[in-house]
DRENFIMAR-868666 format. One record per atom (N, C-alpha, C): x, y, z. Coordinates in steps of 0.2 Angstrom, whole numbers. Layout:
<site <X Y Z>>,
...
END
This chain:
<site <-343 983 -22>>,
<site <-342 984 -29>>,
<site <-335 984 -30>>,
<site <-333 982 -35>>,
<site <-326 981 -39>>,
<site <-327 985 -46>>,
<site <-321 987 -46>>,
<site <-318 993 -52>>,
<site <-313 989 -53>>,
<site <-313 986 -60>>,
<site <-306 983 -62>>,
<site <-304 989 -68>>,
<site <-299 992 -68>>,
<site <-296 996 -74>>,
<site <-290 991 -77>>,
<site <-289 990 -83>>,
<site <-284 987 -86>>,
<site <-281 992 -92>>,
<site <-274 993 -89>>,
<site <-270 998 -95>>,
<site <-267 992 -100>>,
<site <-269 993 -105>>,
<site <-265 990 -110>>,
<site <-258 993 -111>>,
<site <-258 998 -112>>,
<site <-253 1003 -114>>,
<site <-253 1008 -112>>,
<site <-247 1010 -109>>,
<site <-245 1017 -105>>,
<site <-239 1020 -109>>,
<site <-242 1025 -113>>,
<site <-236 1028 -117>>,
<site <-233 1034 -113>>,
<site <-227 1035 -112>>,
<site <-224 1040 -108>>,
<site <-218 1045 -114>>,
<site <-221 1048 -117>>,
<site <-217 1052 -120>>,
<site <-213 1057 -116>>,
<site <-206 1057 -119>>,
<site <-200 1060 -116>>,
<site <-200 1060 -109>>,
<site <-202 1054 -105>>,
<site <-199 1049 -100>>,
<site <-194 1044 -100>>,
<site <-188 1046 -97>>,
<site <-184 1039 -97>>,
<site <-186 1033 -94>>,
<site <-183 1029 -98>>,
<site <-186 1021 -97>>,
<site <-185 1020 -90>>,
<site <-179 1023 -87>>,
<site <-179 1021 -78>>,
<site <-184 1024 -74>>,
<site <-187 1030 -76>>,
<site <-191 1031 -72>>,
<site <-199 1029 -74>>,
<site <-199 1026 -79>>,
<site <-207 1023 -82>>,
<site <-211 1018 -75>>,
<site <-206 1013 -72>>,
<site <-208 1011 -67>>,
<site <-212 1016 -62>>,
<site <-208 1020 -60>>,
<site <-210 1024 -55>>,
<site <-218 1028 -57>>,
<site <-219 1031 -64>>,
<site <-224 1032 -65>>,
<site <-230 1029 -65>>,
<site <-227 1023 -67>>,
<site <-234 1018 -68>>,
<site <-236 1015 -62>>,
<site <-232 1017 -56>>,
<site <-233 1014 -50>>,
<site <-236 1019 -45>>,
<site <-235 1026 -48>>,
<site <-238 1031 -43>>,
<site <-245 1031 -48>>,
<site <-247 1030 -54>>,
<site <-253 1030 -57>>,
<site <-257 1025 -53>>,
<site <-254 1019 -52>>,
<site <-258 1015 -49>>,
<site <-260 1017 -42>>,
<site <-256 1020 -38>>,
<site <-258 1021 -30>>,
<site <-263 1026 -33>>,
<site <-263 1032 -37>>,
<site <-267 1036 -38>>,
<site <-276 1034 -39>>,
<site <-275 1028 -45>>,
<site <-282 1025 -46>>,
<site <-283 1022 -41>>,
<site <-280 1019 -36>>,
<site <-283 1017 -31>>,
<site <-287 1019 -26>>,
<site <-284 1025 -23>>,
<site <-286 1031 -21>>,
<site <-294 1034 -22>>,
<site <-292 1036 -30>>,
<site <-299 1038 -34>>,
<site <-304 1033 -33>>,
<site <-304 1025 -33>>,
<site <-309 1022 -32>>,
<site <-310 1022 -25>>,
<site <-305 1021 -20>>,
<site <-309 1022 -14>>,
<site <-312 1028 -12>>,
<site <-312 1034 -15>>,
<site <-313 1039 -12>>,
<site <-321 1040 -15>>,
<site <-322 1036 -22>>,
<site <-329 1036 -26>>,
<site <-332 1031 -22>>,
<site <-329 1026 -18>>,
<site <-333 1022 -16>>,
<site <-336 1024 -10>>,
<site <-331 1027 -5>>,
<site <-332 1029 -1>>,
<site <-338 1035 2>>,
<site <-338 1040 -5>>,
<site <-344 1044 -8>>,
<site <-350 1042 -9>>,
<site <-351 1035 -9>>,
<site <-359 1032 -13>>,
<site <-359 1033 -21>>,
<site <-352 1037 -23>>,
<site <-353 1038 -32>>,
<site <-353 1031 -35>>,
<site <-357 1032 -41>>,
<site <-357 1024 -43>>,
<site <-356 1030 -50>>,
<site <-352 1024 -55>>,
<site <-350 1024 -62>>,
<site <-355 1023 -66>>,
<site <-356 1027 -72>>,
<site <-360 1025 -77>>,
<site <-358 1018 -80>>,
<site <-364 1013 -81>>,
<site <-361 1006 -85>>,
<site <-358 1009 -91>>,
<site <-353 1005 -93>>,
<site <-351 1005 -100>>,
<site <-350 1000 -103>>,
<site <-353 1000 -111>>,
<site <-352 993 -114>>,
<site <-346 992 -120>>,
<site <-341 999 -120>>,
<site <-337 998 -124>>,
<site <-330 993 -123>>,
<site <-328 990 -128>>,
<site <-322 988 -127>>,
<site <-315 991 -123>>,
<site <-314 994 -124>>,
<site <-309 999 -124>>,
<site <-311 1006 -125>>,
<site <-307 1010 -121>>,
<site <-307 1018 -120>>,
<site <-300 1020 -120>>,
<site <-299 1025 -125>>,
<site <-292 1029 -125>>,
<site <-294 1035 -120>>,
<site <-290 1036 -115>>,
<site <-289 1042 -112>>,
<site <-286 1047 -114>>,
<site <-287 1053 -113>>,
<site <-286 1061 -116>>,
<site <-277 1061 -112>>,
<site <-274 1065 -115>>,
<site <-267 1066 -115>>,
<site <-268 1067 -108>>,
<site <-263 1067 -103>>,
<site <-261 1070 -95>>,
<site <-258 1074 -97>>,
<site <-261 1080 -92>>,
<site <-255 1086 -91>>,
<site <-253 1087 -85>>,
<site <-248 1085 -84>>,
<site <-246 1085 -76>>,
<site <-242 1092 -74>>,
<site <-243 1095 -68>>,
<site <-239 1100 -65>>,
<site <-232 1100 -64>>,
<site <-229 1094 -65>>,
<site <-221 1096 -65>>,
<site <-220 1089 -68>>,
<site <-213 1088 -69>>,
<site <-211 1082 -72>>,
<site <-208 1076 -68>>,
<site <-209 1077 -60>>,
<site <-209 1071 -56>>,
<site <-212 1065 -57>>,
<site <-209 1059 -56>>,
<site <-213 1053 -57>>,
<site <-220 1053 -53>>,
<site <-221 1056 -48>>,
<site <-226 1057 -44>>,
<site <-232 1060 -47>>,
<site <-231 1067 -48>>,
<site <-237 1071 -53>>,
<site <-237 1068 -59>>,
<site <-233 1064 -63>>,
<site <-234 1062 -69>>,
<site <-240 1057 -70>>,
<site <-239 1053 -63>>,
<site <-243 1045 -63>>,
<site <-249 1048 -60>>,
<site <-250 1054 -56>>,
<site <-255 1057 -55>>,
<site <-259 1060 -59>>,
<site <-255 1064 -63>>,
<site <-261 1066 -69>>,
<site <-262 1059 -75>>,
<site <-259 1056 -76>>,
<site <-262 1050 -80>>,
<site <-267 1047 -76>>,
<site <-266 1046 -71>>,
<site <-272 1043 -68>>,
<site <-278 1045 -66>>,
<site <-279 1054 -66>>,
<site <-283 1056 -66>>,
<site <-287 1056 -73>>,
<site <-280 1057 -78>>,
<site <-284 1056 -85>>,
<site <-289 1051 -86>>,
<site <-286 1045 -85>>,
<site <-288 1037 -84>>,
<site <-296 1038 -80>>,
<site <-295 1041 -74>>,
<site <-302 1041 -70>>,
<site <-307 1044 -73>>,
<site <-305 1051 -75>>,
<site <-310 1054 -79>>,
<site <-314 1052 -86>>,
<site <-309 1047 -90>>,
<site <-312 1045 -95>>,
<site <-317 1038 -93>>,
<site <-317 1036 -87>>,
<site <-320 1030 -84>>,
<site <-326 1033 -81>>,
<site <-325 1039 -77>>,
<site <-329 1042 -73>>,
<site <-334 1047 -74>>,
<site <-332 1050 -81>>,
<site <-337 1054 -84>>,
<site <-331 1061 -81>>,
<site <-328 1063 -79>>,
<site <-324 1069 -77>>,
<site <-326 1070 -70>>,
<site <-325 1066 -65>>,
<site <-325 1066 -58>>,
<site <-319 1064 -55>>,
<site <-314 1067 -56>>,
<site <-309 1064 -51>>,
<site <-306 1069 -47>>,
END
C-alpha cells in the first residue's frame, strides 16, 4: 500500500523562518513513521474522495522544532486517518 500526503501550505505562526525547515523535516519524519506503524499494524485508512482537507491546528508540547513537527504530523495524520495517530 502506498500513501501519499501532499502538504500544499504549512503555516507556522510564531516560528522564526530559520526554524521552519527543521519543523517541516520533523513533520516529514513523523508522518513517515506513522505511516509505517499503520502499515505494520494492518490498519487501513478509509477511502476519501475529497480533493483537499484542512488539518486542525497542532498543539505542540513544547516550542522545539521536533515537538512542533511531530504535533503538525499528528494533526495531519488524524485528519487523514480519522483520529488514529
